[in-house]
C-alpha positions as CSV (number, residue, x, y, z in Angstrom):
1,M,111.0,148.3,107.0
2,D,110.0,144.6,107.6
3,R,109.1,144.4,111.3
4,I,109.9,140.7,111.6
5,T,113.4,141.4,110.2
6,A,113.7,144.3,112.6
7,A,112.7,142.1,115.5
8,N,115.2,139.5,114.5
9,V,117.9,142.2,114.3
10,Y,117.1,143.6,117.7
11,V,117.1,140.1,119.4
12,A,120.5,139.4,117.7
13,I,121.9,142.7,119.1
14,V,120.7,141.7,122.6
15,E,122.0,138.2,122.4
16,R,125.4,139.0,120.8
17,G,126.0,142.1,122.9
18,S,127.0,144.5,120.1
19,L,125.8,145.8,116.8
20,T,128.9,144.5,115.1
21,A,128.5,141.0,116.4
22,A,124.8,141.0,115.4
23,A,125.7,142.1,111.9
24,E,128.2,139.3,111.5
25,S,125.7,136.7,112.8
26,L,123.0,137.9,110.4
27,D,125.3,138.4,107.4
28,M,124.3,142.0,107.3
29,S,126.2,145.3,107.2
30,R,126.6,147.2,110.5
31,S,125.0,150.2,108.9
32,M,121.9,148.2,108.1
33,V,121.7,146.8,111.7
34,T,121.9,150.4,112.9
35,R,119.0,151.4,110.6
36,Y,116.9,148.6,111.9
37,L,117.6,149.5,115.5
38,A,116.8,153.1,114.9
39,E,113.5,152.1,113.2
40,I,112.4,149.8,116.0
41,E,113.2,152.6,118.5
42,D,111.0,154.9,116.5
43,W,108.2,152.3,116.6
44,A,108.6,151.9,120.3
45,G,108.9,155.6,120.9
46,A,111.7,155.1,123.4
47,R,115.4,154.5,123.7
48,L,116.0,150.7,124.0
49,L,119.7,150.4,124.7
50,H,122.3,152.2,126.8
51,R,125.5,152.2,124.7
52,S,129.1,152.6,125.9
53,T,132.5,151.8,124.5
54,R,132.5,148.4,126.3
55,R,129.0,147.0,126.4
56,L,125.3,147.4,125.7
57,S,122.6,147.2,128.4
58,L,118.9,147.3,128.0
59,T,116.7,150.2,129.2
60,P,113.4,149.2,130.9
61,A,111.7,149.8,127.5
62,G,114.3,147.7,125.9
63,E,113.5,144.8,128.2
64,Q,109.9,144.9,127.2
65,V,110.5,145.3,123.5
66,Q,112.9,142.3,123.7
67,K,110.0,140.2,125.0
68,Y,107.6,141.4,122.3
69,C,110.3,140.8,119.6
70,R,110.8,137.2,120.8
71,Q,107.1,136.6,120.8
72,L,106.8,138.0,117.3
73,L,109.6,135.8,116.0
74,S,108.1,132.8,117.7
75,I,104.7,133.4,116.1
76,A,106.2,134.0,112.7
77,E,108.3,130.8,112.9
78,Q,105.2,128.8,114.0
79,L,103.2,130.2,111.1
80,S,105.9,129.4,108.5
81,N,106.5,125.9,109.8
82,S,103.0,124.7,110.8
83,F,101.8,123.8,107.3
84,D,105.1,122.2,106.3
85,I,105.0,120.0,109.4
86,E,101.4,119.0,108.8
87,E,102.0,118.2,105.1
88,A,104.3,115.2,105.6
89,P,105.5,113.1,108.6
90,L,108.8,114.2,110.1
91,Q,111.7,111.8,109.7
92,G,115.4,111.7,110.4
93,R,117.7,111.7,113.4
94,L,118.4,114.6,115.8
95,R,121.7,114.7,117.6
96,I,121.2,116.7,120.8
97,S,123.7,117.6,123.5
98,C,122.6,118.6,127.0
99,P,123.8,118.7,130.6
100,P,123.1,115.5,132.7
101,S,120.8,117.1,135.3
102,L,118.7,119.0,132.7
103,G,118.4,115.8,130.6
104,Q,117.3,113.6,133.5
105,D,115.0,116.1,135.3
106,I,113.5,118.2,132.5
107,L,114.2,117.1,129.0
108,I,113.3,113.4,128.9
109,P,109.6,114.0,129.4
110,V,109.7,116.5,126.5
111,F,111.5,114.0,124.3
112,K,108.9,111.4,125.2
113,T,106.1,113.6,124.0
114,Y,108.1,114.5,120.8
115,L,108.8,110.9,119.9
116,E,105.2,110.0,120.4
117,R,104.1,112.9,118.2
118,Y,106.8,112.3,115.5
119,P,107.5,108.5,115.5
120,G,109.6,108.8,112.3
121,V,112.3,110.8,114.2
122,D,115.1,109.3,116.3
123,I,116.9,111.2,119.0
124,D,120.6,110.6,119.6
125,L,121.3,112.2,123.0
126,H,124.8,113.2,124.1
127,V,124.9,114.0,127.8
128,S,127.8,116.2,129.0
129,N,128.6,119.3,131.0
130,Q,131.3,120.2,128.5
131,A,130.8,122.6,125.6
132,V,130.8,120.8,122.3
133,N,131.8,121.8,118.8
134,L,128.5,121.5,116.9
135,I,130.1,121.2,113.5
136,E,132.8,118.7,114.5
137,E,130.5,116.6,116.6
138,R,127.7,116.8,114.1
139,I,125.3,118.1,116.8
140,D,122.0,119.5,115.6
141,L,121.1,121.2,118.9
142,A,123.0,121.9,122.1
143,I,120.9,122.8,125.1
144,R,122.9,124.7,127.7
145,I,122.3,126.6,130.9
146,T,124.3,129.8,130.6
147,N,124.3,133.6,130.4
148,E,127.5,133.6,128.3
149,L,126.5,132.8,124.7
150,D,128.9,131.8,121.9
151,P,128.7,134.6,119.4
152,N,129.3,132.1,116.6
153,L,126.2,130.2,117.3
154,I,122.5,131.0,117.0
155,A,120.7,130.9,120.3
156,R,117.0,130.4,121.0
157,K,116.0,131.1,124.6
158,L,114.0,128.1,125.8
159,G,113.4,129.1,129.4
160,E,115.2,130.2,132.6
161,C,116.9,128.3,135.4
162,A,116.8,129.5,139.0
163,S,119.4,128.3,141.4
164,V,119.4,127.6,145.2
165,V,122.2,127.6,147.7
166,C,121.6,124.7,150.0
167,T,123.1,122.1,152.4
168,A,122.0,119.3,154.7
169,P,120.7,120.1,158.2
170,D,123.5,118.2,159.9
171,Y,126.1,120.4,158.2
172,L,124.3,123.4,159.7
173,D,124.2,121.7,163.1
174,R,128.0,121.5,163.0
175,V,128.9,125.0,161.6
176,G,125.8,127.2,162.2
177,T,123.4,128.8,159.7
178,P,124.8,131.7,157.6
179,S,122.8,134.9,158.0
180,Q,124.6,137.1,155.4
181,L,126.5,136.6,152.2
182,E,129.9,137.2,153.8
183,D,129.4,134.2,156.0
184,L,129.8,132.0,152.9
185,T,133.5,132.9,152.7
186,E,134.1,131.1,156.0
187,L,132.1,127.9,155.1
188,N,132.8,124.9,152.9
189,C,131.2,125.9,149.6
190,M,131.7,123.2,147.0
191,T,132.0,124.5,143.4
192,Y,132.0,123.4,139.8
193,S,135.3,124.9,138.9
194,R,138.4,122.8,138.9
195,F,140.1,125.6,140.9
196,G,139.7,126.1,144.6
197,K,137.8,129.4,144.4
198,S,134.8,130.7,142.5
199,L,132.5,133.7,142.5
200,W,128.8,133.2,143.3
201,L,126.5,136.0,142.0
202,F,123.4,137.1,143.8
203,D,120.5,139.5,143.2
204,H,118.9,141.3,146.1
205,Q,117.2,144.6,147.0
206,E,120.5,146.5,147.0
207,G,121.5,145.2,143.6
208,V,124.0,142.5,142.6
209,S,126.7,141.1,144.8
210,S,129.5,138.7,144.1
211,I,131.0,136.5,146.8
212,P,134.2,134.6,146.5
213,V,133.7,131.1,147.9
214,S,135.9,128.0,148.3
215,G,135.7,124.5,149.6
216,N,137.4,121.2,149.9
217,L,135.5,119.5,147.0
218,T,135.0,120.6,143.4
219,A,133.5,118.7,140.5
220,N,132.4,119.1,136.9
221,D,129.2,117.3,137.5
222,P,126.4,119.0,139.6
223,S,124.9,115.7,140.6
224,A,128.1,114.8,142.4
225,L,128.0,118.1,144.3
226,L,124.3,117.5,145.1
227,Q,125.1,114.1,146.6
228,A,127.9,115.7,148.6
229,A,125.5,118.4,149.9
230,L,123.0,115.6,150.9
231,D,125.8,113.8,152.7
232,G,126.5,117.0,154.8
233,I,130.0,117.6,153.3
234,G,129.3,121.3,152.6
235,I,127.2,123.9,150.7
236,S,126.3,123.7,147.1
237,M,124.6,126.0,144.5
238,Q,122.2,123.8,142.6
239,P,119.5,124.3,139.9
240,E,116.2,124.7,141.7
241,Y,114.6,121.9,139.7
242,S,117.2,119.4,141.1
243,V,116.8,120.2,144.8
244,L,113.2,121.3,145.3
245,A,112.0,117.8,146.3
246,H,114.9,117.4,148.7
247,I,114.1,120.8,150.3
248,E,110.4,120.0,150.7
249,A,111.4,116.6,152.3
250,G,113.8,118.3,154.7
251,R,116.9,116.6,153.3
252,L,118.3,120.0,152.3
253,V,117.9,123.5,153.7
254,R,117.6,126.6,151.4
255,L,120.1,129.2,152.7
256,L,120.0,133.0,152.6
257,P,116.4,133.3,151.1
258,D,116.7,137.1,150.8
259,Y,119.5,136.6,148.2
260,Q,118.6,135.0,144.9
261,P,121.4,133.4,142.9
262,Q,121.5,135.0,139.5
263,V,119.0,133.3,137.1
264,L,120.6,131.7,134.1
265,G,119.0,131.2,130.7
266,I,118.3,127.8,129.1
267,Y,119.2,128.1,125.5
268,G,119.0,126.0,122.4
269,L,122.2,126.5,120.3
270,Y,122.5,125.6,116.7
271,S,124.8,126.6,113.9
272,S,122.6,128.0,111.2
273,R,119.0,129.1,110.5
274,Q,119.4,128.1,106.8
275,H,118.3,124.7,105.7
276,M,117.1,123.8,109.2
277,S,115.3,120.4,109.1
278,K,111.6,120.3,109.9
279,A,112.4,117.9,112.7
280,L,114.7,120.4,114.4
281,R,112.2,123.2,114.0
282,A,109.5,121.1,115.6
283,M,111.9,120.1,118.5
284,I,112.8,123.7,119.2
285,D,109.2,124.8,119.2
286,M,108.2,122.0,121.6
287,L,111.1,122.9,123.9
288,V,110.1,126.6,123.9
289,E,106.5,125.6,124.7
290,S,107.5,123.2,127.5
291,L,110.3,125.2,129.2
292,A,108.9,128.8,128.8
């Protein structure tokens, strides 16, 4: 069997969470997906997935094979696109959706490099924390920070986003510094949800813990919660790239360093691999290179 196709099938299984969903996204029969999975397990010489009636999870070998498959697909895509991109200058308009903080702190420098390299392309940037309908909004690429992918969209992992639980020193002067996760339930934890409670997930030596938190301020924009944390209103969980400079300057304090908020993936979402424009291919390749 074609190993590139097998790698594509395996990545689809991992991203979609089931063989059936992978088959639907690839327009392939479930039996064919099963054959490709069996073939790639034979090549790896190991079981790659734990399968139950409710979910799939990766074995340690499966985690490693996933990395190799993504690398193989990336190399194959670069090879297939490189000559086309060099043959003619790229032209057209790309409509891209992204969250505000990611756009300001991470993506604008990438877009600057892209526009300098491909001056015939225009970028129409839509900045929003809300999920968008790519078809209705005519969005070519949606860049999102999430671990919950829409099974109806194709997702290319661009990088990872670590988070930090932090607050201003003067807030800690008033309430004390938490020493364990359970302390967060008694403190003013400001969340993104419009509801008063939320679950924060952490990785640590003992495994994964979820802590219900609540506070007197919620918002749908992380920059508003960042400013609230800087003003000493309460505690916020923020992307590391947004707060690192504030922590180094002493304006914010990183809390509970032994507990790492679960890392989220940064994904590029698009509706179809077929008839993808050269401009979009080049953009995705540059984002993968820049955010890896």
